[in-house]
N, C-alpha and C positions, 0 to 999 in steps of 0.2 A: 658525391652521393649525399642525398639528404640524410641527416642524422635525427633520430628520434629526440623528443624534448628531453631536457636535462633530467627532469624528475623521472620520466619513464626509463631513461637510460640508467639512472641510479638504482631504481627498483630492480631493473634487470640484472645489474651487477651484483646486488645483494642476493637475489635469487640464485644467481650463478654459483656463488660461493656456498650457499646452503645445499644446492643440489649436487655440487661436486662431492660432498660427503656421502650422499646416497649412491653416486656413480661408483665410488671406490668399492662399495659393498655389493655392487651389482643390483641394488634395489630399484634403480630408475627403470630397469627393463620391466618391472611389474606395473609401471604407470605409463599411460599414454597422454600426450599433450597435442591437441589440434589447434590450428588457427581457424577461427570463425570470424567472419566479418559481415556486417550488413552492407548491402550494395547501396549506391547513392539513392535510388528510388525508394528504399525502405529505411532510410536513415532518419527516424523520427524519435523524439523523447519517449513517446509511448512504447515504441519498439524496444528501446533500451531496457525499460522496466520489465516489459513482457519477457524479453529474452533472459534477463537475469533470473527472474522468478521461475521460468520454465526449466532452466538448467539446474537451479537449486532443487526443484522438485524431482528431477531425474538423477539427483545425486552426482552431478558433475560440478567441479570446482573451477571458478574463474580465478586464475592466478595473476592476470594482467589485463588491463583494459585501456583503450586509448582511441584517439581520432586522428585522421589525416585529411587535410584539405586537398582539393583538386590540384591547386598549383604546386603543392608539395609533392603530390604523386607524379605530376608532370616533370618537375625538376629532378626527382630521384629515379625516373623511368620505371616506377613501381609496376604499373599496369602491363607494360610490355614484358617485364620480367616475370610477373605473376602468371600471365597468360602466354608464356613464351612460345609453346608449340602452336597454339591457336593463332597468335600474332604473326609468327613466321609464315605459316601457311596462308594466312589471309593477305599479308602485305609484301612479303619478300620472296618466298619460293614460288616458282612457276610450277604448274601441274606436272609438266614433263620431268621436273627435278625431284618430285616427291617419291619416297620409297614406300611401297605398299606391299603387304603380304598378299598371297594369292586369294585369301578369303575376302579381302576388301574388293578386289577386282570382281569376284563372283557376286558380292552384294550389290555393287554398282550395276552390273548387267541385269540382275534380277529385278532391281527397282526400275530401271529406265529402259530396258529392252535394247540396250546398246552397249558395246564393249568400251572399256576405258580407252583402248588404243584407237578405236574408230572416232571417239569423241575428240581425242587429241588431234588426229589427222584432219578432222573436219573443222578444227579451230573453234570448238564449242566449249572447251574447258578453260576456265580462267580463275585466278585468285580474286579476292574481293576488290583489291585496289584496281586491277585491270578491268574488272567487270563494271565498276562505277564509271570508269572512263569510256568504255565501249558503249554503255547504255546512257551516258551523259546524265547521270543522277548523282546526288550527294549522298553522304553516309546515312542520313535519316531516311531518305527515300529507299535506299537499298535495304535498310533495316525493315521497313514496312513490306517490301517485296519479299524479303526472306520469311517473315512471319506468314505471309500469304502462301508461300510454297510449303511451309510446314503444315499449315491448316489444310492445305489441299493434298497432303500426303505425298508431296514431291521432294522429300528430303531423305537422305540416307546417311547413317552414321558409319564411317569407314574405319574409325578408331577413336581412342580417347582424344578429344580436342580436334577432331578431324571429321567435318561434315561437308556434304555436297548437296546442293539444292538446285532444282531446275527453276530458274527465274523466267517466267513467261507471262507475267501479268502487267508489265510496264507498257502502256499504250504506244503503238507505232515503233516498238523496238523488237528485234528478233529474240527468240528464246536462247538462253545459254545456261551452261552448268557453272555454278559459282561455288568456290571453296570458302567455307566459313564466312558467308556473306553477312552474318550478324555482327562481326567483330568491330567494324568501323563505327557503327552507331553506338555499340556498347562502350567502346573506348572513349568516344566523345562525351558520353554521360559521366564517366569517371573524371575526366579532365576539365570539365566546365568550371567556370570561375566560382560558382556557388555550390559545387559538388563536394562531398566528403564521404568517407567511410568510417564506421565505428567498429573497432576490432577487439577481439577477446582471445586470450589463451585459455583453453578449456582442458581440464585434466580429469582423468578417471582411472580407476583400477582395471588393468587389463583382464584380470580374472572375472570381474563383474560384468564386463560387456566387451564384445569383440569390436574391432573397427568397422566391420561390415554392419553390425547392428547399430552402431553409432550413426552411420551414414543413412541407413534405411529407416530406422525407427525414431531417431532423434532429429536428424536434419530433414529427411524425406527425399524422395526421388526428384530428379531434375525437373520433371513436369509436375507442378504443384497440383494439377487437377487429378493426377493419379497417385499422388504420394500417400503414404500411410496416414490414415485419418488423424492419428494422434501426434504426428510429426510436426516440426516447426513450420515447414513450408505449407502443409495442409491447413494448419490453424491460422497462419498468417493470411492465407488466401481467403479463408472463411470469415475472418474478422478484420479485413483490410481497412474498412472505414473507421472502426473503433481504434485501430492502431495508427491512425494518422497517415495512411497511404492514399495516394491520389487515384489508384485504380487497383483492380484485382491483379494477382500475379499471373505470369505466363512463363513459357520456357525461357525467353530472353531476359525477362525481369522476374526472376524467381526468388527474390528476397534476400538471400544470403549465400555466402560461400563457406565451405568447410573442407579442410584438408582430406585428401582421399586415402592417405596412409601416413604412418609415422615418418616415413622417408620424405614424402611431400611436405609434411608439416615442418620438418627440419629445413627444407629448402625455403619454405615460405617464411619461417622465422628469420632466416638470413636476409630475405628481401625486405620485410617490414620492420625488423628491429635492428638490422645492420650488424648482426652477430656472425662472425666467421663460422662456417660449417663445422670445422673441427673443434670449435670452442663452445658450441651449443651444449648447455649442461643437461638438457632433457634427453638428448639422443646422440648428438654429434660426437661428444666425448667418448661415448661407448663405441661408436664406429671407428673413431680414430685410434682408440686404445686397443682395438681388435685388429690392428695392422692394416686397416684400409687407409692408404696414404691420403694426405690432404689433396694432392693433385687429382687423385681418382675420384674423391668426393666431389670436387669441383666439376669434373667431367661428367659424372653421373647426374649432377644437379641440372645439367643442360638436357637431360633425358635422351641420351643417344640410344641407338638400337644395338643391343648386345645379343649376339647369337639369335638374330632374326626376331627379336622382341624388345620393345622399348623398356627402359629401366623402370619408368613409372608404372607401366603395365605389370611388370613383374612384382612390384611392391604393392599394388592396389589392394585396398581392404585389409592390409596387414598391420598389426600393431608393432610396438618397438622390438619385442623379442623375435617376432617372425621376420621383420625387415632386416634385423641384424643377421639372422640365419641366412636369408636370401643374399645379402651382401657378401657374406663369407663364402657362400657357394659360388657366386659369380667371380669373386676374386681368386678363389682356388682354381676355377676352371680357366680363367683368362689371364691370370697373373696381372690383373689390373688393367688389361688392355680391352678396349671396346671393339671386339671383333663383330662384324656384321654377319 
């Protein structure tokens, strides 16, 4: 596994000891810490300065900052870990092997006028890897076809990290339904020789702002065109030329990523900083000291379905204190086992 630079790692160790003192008193639950990073297409010096100043004005504190090159991300498998569910559905799992709640089947049928089971029987449903082979296109062409299906209103969200689009704009090729058809092109952008991401650990007081407000009002919605007008994604989209970007933002290239909850932030810090989940001083130590065993933390970090709902969905938009309460409820209910 790729290790962070020695300086970053040293800074992290110092921070760990400082925050351990807060953990003992339970004070760390009053603070939230998210992972925020600029995606490769938005990784410009102007963006670094803009983002630092914006966060300062919103009274959020940057506690760590660094960069990773594409080859480092490839060597460490960071992107496939970061986008684990998206990657598995796009490249590994077949549609017939996917577990869907009934609401997802209903959304699919309402959007496309065909049931999920019929689409499977007619061999119309494929993951992104298989779809590119069937259509005989590369990742970039699939990415363009995906954006066309989104623009044409032929995409449905079936869950977090789980999208299905009708690909029907490739000349002389039959239409098919594709799962997470954007991922192949997105992955290639991260792993290109000249690619890099710039990441920040961003901290704030839980009482001053909820995690939901952080995502909605600070980061902005997934589609920058409809994001809160004072959010980062909206402002980045409006000022893209001044910020050194090559083009305006869109749903696939929406500028930056931010953790969806305190629990996901914990998982993401383990990915990007190489810190064991149970040793993470911001939140992991609290979970571990609250009798959530290390093996359970590792299992939950893979986002399994627990009692018919994915762990990340249960944690979404929750801060440290709320995620800890949810984790304790799950542990008490299941004795640490991920029952479907």
